[in-house]
TORKOL-4160 file (C-alpha; in steps of 0.2 Angstrom, whole numbers, padded with zeros to 4 digits, m for minus):
204
<pt num="1" X="0714" Y="m0102" Z="m0068"/>
<pt num="2" X="0702" Y="m0106" Z="m0054"/>
<pt num="3" X="0704" Y="m0112" Z="m0036"/>
<pt num="4" X="0709" Y="m0134" Z="m0035"/>
<pt num="5" X="0698" Y="m0145" Z="m0030"/>
<pt num="6" X="0694" Y="m0162" Z="m0024"/>
<pt num="7" X="0683" Y="m0175" Z="m0020"/>
<pt num="8" X="0686" Y="m0193" Z="m0012"/>
<pt num="9" X="0679" Y="m0211" Z="m0015"/>
<pt num="10" X="0675" Y="m0218" Z="0004"/>
<pt num="11" X="0677" Y="m0236" Z="0001"/>
<pt num="12" X="0676" Y="m0249" Z="0009"/>
<pt num="13" X="0659" Y="m0243" Z="0013"/>
<pt num="14" X="0654" Y="m0239" Z="0031"/>
<pt num="15" X="0641" Y="m0245" Z="0044"/>
<pt num="16" X="0632" Y="m0252" Z="0027"/>
<pt num="17" X="0633" Y="m0236" Z="0015"/>
<pt num="18" X="0645" Y="m0229" Z="0002"/>
<pt num="19" X="0653" Y="m0209" Z="0004"/>
<pt num="20" X="0656" Y="m0198" Z="m0010"/>
<pt num="21" X="0663" Y="m0180" Z="m0002"/>
<pt num="22" X="0666" Y="m0166" Z="m0013"/>
<pt num="23" X="0675" Y="m0148" Z="m0011"/>
<pt num="24" X="0670" Y="m0136" Z="m0025"/>
<pt num="25" X="0678" Y="m0120" Z="m0023"/>
<pt num="26" X="0668" Y="m0107" Z="m0032"/>
<pt num="27" X="0652" Y="m0096" Z="m0026"/>
<pt num="28" X="0636" Y="m0106" Z="m0026"/>
<pt num="29" X="0620" Y="m0099" Z="m0033"/>
<pt num="30" X="0604" Y="m0101" Z="m0029"/>
<pt num="31" X="0591" Y="m0109" Z="m0041"/>
<pt num="32" X="0579" Y="m0092" Z="m0047"/>
<pt num="33" X="0562" Y="m0094" Z="m0053"/>
<pt num="34" X="0557" Y="m0100" Z="m0071"/>
<pt num="35" X="0551" Y="m0086" Z="m0083"/>
<pt num="36" X="0534" Y="m0094" Z="m0092"/>
<pt num="37" X="0528" Y="m0086" Z="m0107"/>
<pt num="38" X="0522" Y="m0093" Z="m0124"/>
<pt num="39" X="0535" Y="m0097" Z="m0140"/>
<pt num="40" X="0533" Y="m0091" Z="m0157"/>
<pt num="41" X="0524" Y="m0108" Z="m0160"/>
<pt num="42" X="0511" Y="m0106" Z="m0146"/>
<pt num="43" X="0519" Y="m0119" Z="m0135"/>
<pt num="44" X="0519" Y="m0115" Z="m0116"/>
<pt num="45" X="0539" Y="m0113" Z="m0112"/>
<pt num="46" X="0548" Y="m0111" Z="m0094"/>
<pt num="47" X="0565" Y="m0103" Z="m0094"/>
<pt num="48" X="0579" Y="m0092" Z="m0083"/>
<pt num="49" X="0579" Y="m0073" Z="m0090"/>
<pt num="50" X="0597" Y="m0067" Z="m0091"/>
<pt num="51" X="0602" Y="m0048" Z="m0090"/>
<pt num="52" X="0607" Y="m0038" Z="m0103"/>
<pt num="53" X="0624" Y="m0030" Z="m0106"/>
<pt num="54" X="0620" Y="m0011" Z="m0106"/>
<pt num="55" X="0639" Y="m0008" Z="m0117"/>
<pt num="56" X="0634" Y="m0021" Z="m0128"/>
<pt num="57" X="0616" Y="m0025" Z="m0126"/>
<pt num="58" X="0617" Y="m0044" Z="m0128"/>
<pt num="59" X="0608" Y="m0054" Z="m0115"/>
<pt num="60" X="0620" Y="m0064" Z="m0103"/>
<pt num="61" X="0615" Y="m0080" Z="m0097"/>
<pt num="62" X="0608" Y="m0079" Z="m0079"/>
<pt num="63" X="0624" Y="m0087" Z="m0067"/>
<pt num="64" X="0615" Y="m0104" Z="m0063"/>
<pt num="65" X="0618" Y="m0111" Z="m0082"/>
<pt num="66" X="0638" Y="m0109" Z="m0076"/>
<pt num="67" X="0637" Y="m0116" Z="m0057"/>
<pt num="68" X="0626" Y="m0130" Z="m0062"/>
<pt num="69" X="0640" Y="m0135" Z="m0078"/>
<pt num="70" X="0652" Y="m0134" Z="m0067"/>
<pt num="71" X="0645" Y="m0146" Z="m0052"/>
<pt num="72" X="0644" Y="m0156" Z="m0066"/>
<pt num="73" X="0662" Y="m0154" Z="m0072"/>
<pt num="74" X="0668" Y="m0160" Z="m0055"/>
<pt num="75" X="0660" Y="m0174" Z="m0055"/>
<pt num="76" X="0663" Y="m0181" Z="m0073"/>
<pt num="77" X="0680" Y="m0179" Z="m0073"/>
<pt num="78" X="0683" Y="m0190" Z="m0061"/>
<pt num="79" X="0680" Y="m0210" Z="m0062"/>
<pt num="80" X="0662" Y="m0211" Z="m0055"/>
<pt num="81" X="0656" Y="m0229" Z="m0045"/>
<pt num="82" X="0647" Y="m0241" Z="m0058"/>
<pt num="83" X="0630" Y="m0239" Z="m0047"/>
<pt num="84" X="0628" Y="m0221" Z="m0053"/>
<pt num="85" X="0616" Y="m0214" Z="m0057"/>
<pt num="86" X="0607" Y="m0222" Z="m0041"/>
<pt num="87" X="0590" Y="m0227" Z="m0043"/>
<pt num="88" X="0586" Y="m0230" Z="m0024"/>
<pt num="89" X="0586" Y="m0217" Z="m0008"/>
<pt num="90" X="0601" Y="m0205" Z="m0008"/>
<pt num="91" X="0605" Y="m0193" Z="0009"/>
<pt num="92" X="0615" Y="m0179" Z="0007"/>
<pt num="93" X="0626" Y="m0165" Z="0016"/>
<pt num="94" X="0628" Y="m0146" Z="0010"/>
<pt num="95" X="0638" Y="m0133" Z="0018"/>
<pt num="96" X="0639" Y="m0118" Z="0009"/>
<pt num="97" X="0651" Y="m0105" Z="0010"/>
<pt num="98" X="0646" Y="m0088" Z="0006"/>
<pt num="99" X="0652" Y="m0070" Z="0008"/>
<pt num="100" X="0635" Y="m0063" Z="0009"/>
<pt num="101" X="0617" Y="m0068" Z="0013"/>
<pt num="102" X="0610" Y="m0086" Z="0004"/>
<pt num="103" X="0594" Y="m0092" Z="0001"/>
<pt num="104" X="0596" Y="m0111" Z="0009"/>
<pt num="105" X="0583" Y="m0118" Z="0003"/>
<pt num="106" X="0586" Y="m0113" Z="m0018"/>
<pt num="107" X="0605" Y="m0116" Z="m0014"/>
<pt num="108" X="0601" Y="m0134" Z="m0013"/>
<pt num="109" X="0589" Y="m0134" Z="m0027"/>
<pt num="110" X="0603" Y="m0129" Z="m0036"/>
<pt num="111" X="0614" Y="m0144" Z="m0032"/>
<pt num="112" X="0600" Y="m0156" Z="m0031"/>
<pt num="113" X="0595" Y="m0153" Z="m0050"/>
<pt num="114" X="0615" Y="m0151" Z="m0057"/>
<pt num="115" X="0615" Y="m0168" Z="m0048"/>
<pt num="116" X="0600" Y="m0174" Z="m0058"/>
<pt num="117" X="0605" Y="m0189" Z="m0070"/>
<pt num="118" X="0622" Y="m0190" Z="m0067"/>
<pt num="119" X="0622" Y="m0194" Z="m0048"/>
<pt num="120" X="0604" Y="m0201" Z="m0045"/>
<pt num="121" X="0589" Y="m0202" Z="m0058"/>
<pt num="122" X="0579" Y="m0190" Z="m0050"/>
<pt num="123" X="0582" Y="m0179" Z="m0034"/>
<pt num="124" X="0566" Y="m0183" Z="m0028"/>
<pt num="125" X="0578" Y="m0197" Z="m0020"/>
<pt num="126" X="0585" Y="m0186" Z="m0008"/>
<pt num="127" X="0577" Y="m0191" Z="0007"/>
<pt num="128" X="0587" Y="m0185" Z="0020"/>
<pt num="129" X="0603" Y="m0176" Z="0027"/>
<pt num="130" X="0619" Y="m0182" Z="0036"/>
<pt num="131" X="0622" Y="m0167" Z="0046"/>
<pt num="132" X="0614" Y="m0150" Z="0048"/>
<pt num="133" X="0614" Y="m0140" Z="0032"/>
<pt num="134" X="0619" Y="m0122" Z="0032"/>
<pt num="135" X="0623" Y="m0107" Z="0024"/>
<pt num="136" X="0640" Y="m0099" Z="0032"/>
<pt num="137" X="0653" Y="m0083" Z="0030"/>
<pt num="138" X="0670" Y="m0092" Z="0025"/>
<pt num="139" X="0682" Y="m0091" Z="0039"/>
<pt num="140" X="0698" Y="m0084" Z="0038"/>
<pt num="141" X="0709" Y="m0092" Z="0023"/>
<pt num="142" X="0693" Y="m0099" Z="0018"/>
<pt num="143" X="0684" Y="m0095" Z="0000"/>
<pt num="144" X="0667" Y="m0094" Z="m0005"/>
<pt num="145" X="0661" Y="m0115" Z="m0009"/>
<pt num="146" X="0654" Y="m0129" Z="m0008"/>
<pt num="147" X="0656" Y="m0144" Z="0004"/>
<pt num="148" X="0645" Y="m0159" Z="m0002"/>
<pt num="149" X="0643" Y="m0177" Z="0005"/>
<pt num="150" X="0632" Y="m0189" Z="m0002"/>
<pt num="151" X="0628" Y="m0207" Z="0007"/>
<pt num="152" X="0616" Y="m0222" Z="0000"/>
<pt num="153" X="0617" Y="m0241" Z="0005"/>
<pt num="154" X="0629" Y="m0255" Z="m0001"/>
<pt num="155" X="0614" Y="m0266" Z="m0006"/>
<pt num="156" X="0608" Y="m0253" Z="m0020"/>
<pt num="157" X="0626" Y="m0253" Z="m0026"/>
<pt num="158" X="0626" Y="m0273" Z="m0029"/>
<pt num="159" X="0609" Y="m0273" Z="m0035"/>
<pt num="160" X="0613" Y="m0262" Z="m0047"/>
<pt num="161" X="0629" Y="m0269" Z="m0054"/>
<pt num="162" X="0620" Y="m0286" Z="m0054"/>
<pt num="163" X="0608" Y="m0279" Z="m0066"/>
<pt num="164" X="0622" Y="m0271" Z="m0077"/>
<pt num="165" X="0631" Y="m0288" Z="m0078"/>
<pt num="166" X="0620" Y="m0302" Z="m0090"/>
<pt num="167" X="0631" Y="m0316" Z="m0082"/>
<pt num="168" X="0624" Y="m0311" Z="m0064"/>
<pt num="169" X="0606" Y="m0314" Z="m0060"/>
<pt num="170" X="0598" Y="m0297" Z="m0051"/>
<pt num="171" X="0596" Y="m0298" Z="m0031"/>
<pt num="172" X="0579" Y="m0309" Z="m0025"/>
<pt num="173" X="0564" Y="m0298" Z="m0019"/>
<pt num="174" X="0561" Y="m0299" Z="0001"/>
<pt num="175" X="0550" Y="m0316" Z="0006"/>
<pt num="176" X="0531" Y="m0309" Z="0008"/>
<pt num="177" X="0528" Y="m0304" Z="0023"/>
<pt num="178" X="0545" Y="m0297" Z="0028"/>
<pt num="179" X="0554" Y="m0280" Z="0026"/>
<pt num="180" X="0571" Y="m0277" Z="0020"/>
<pt num="181" X="0582" Y="m0270" Z="0034"/>
<pt num="182" X="0586" Y="m0252" Z="0034"/>
<pt num="183" X="0602" Y="m0246" Z="0036"/>
<pt num="184" X="0607" Y="m0231" Z="0047"/>
<pt num="185" X="0613" Y="m0215" Z="0043"/>
<pt num="186" X="0629" Y="m0211" Z="0052"/>
<pt num="187" X="0627" Y="m0198" Z="0067"/>
<pt num="188" X="0636" Y="m0180" Z="0064"/>
<pt num="189" X="0650" Y="m0182" Z="0071"/>
<pt num="190" X="0656" Y="m0200" Z="0065"/>
<pt num="191" X="0650" Y="m0195" Z="0048"/>
<pt num="192" X="0660" Y="m0178" Z="0047"/>
<pt num="193" X="0675" Y="m0186" Z="0056"/>
<pt num="194" X="0675" Y="m0201" Z="0041"/>
<pt num="195" X="0675" Y="m0186" Z="0030"/>
<pt num="196" X="0688" Y="m0176" Z="0038"/>
<pt num="197" X="0700" Y="m0191" Z="0039"/>
<pt num="198" X="0698" Y="m0195" Z="0020"/>
<pt num="199" X="0701" Y="m0178" Z="0015"/>
<pt num="200" X="0716" Y="m0175" Z="0024"/>
<pt num="201" X="0723" Y="m0189" Z="0017"/>
<pt num="202" X="0718" Y="m0183" Z="0000"/>
<pt num="203" X="0727" Y="m0167" Z="0002"/>
<pt num="204" X="0745" Y="m0166" Z="m0007"/>
């Protein structure tokens, strides 16, 4: 049995944004490069090669598949927000704990790809970060894993809910010549305190 995990929905929303915090206790896996070749039918295909077991000679799937599936399982096993998958911009924060070297860009790419279609429709919607993303070694008493935070604007959630409800009309677009007000992201210190406070209250 693996280490326990938890995540917290932070509502009511703060400073015009909704927040979700997740803790995943499993060694993160960076996104590998795809191998391209041609199928027997002559079509080009892209895939991630596995490794062969020296004893059974069977091909073992790359661990990236299990890592992505585990991320989706953590979120799918809970009551997701009604406005997921999101259609507008999303901000995220990552803190990877790995006992060894780690490629930050490919670690982020794997997590963003795993949440595509579940938290948002496309990973290109991720427009910024809530605090400096990093890869660090686990401190004494910690295990390898990932701390993840997502934030999105309240108007996006309300508009999506309106579109799903036939009895309500979608929110009107701003008048011509006027721009929609932008919500600012919480500074690093405020966002970190908010998440820490919520997670402490969620622990048994």
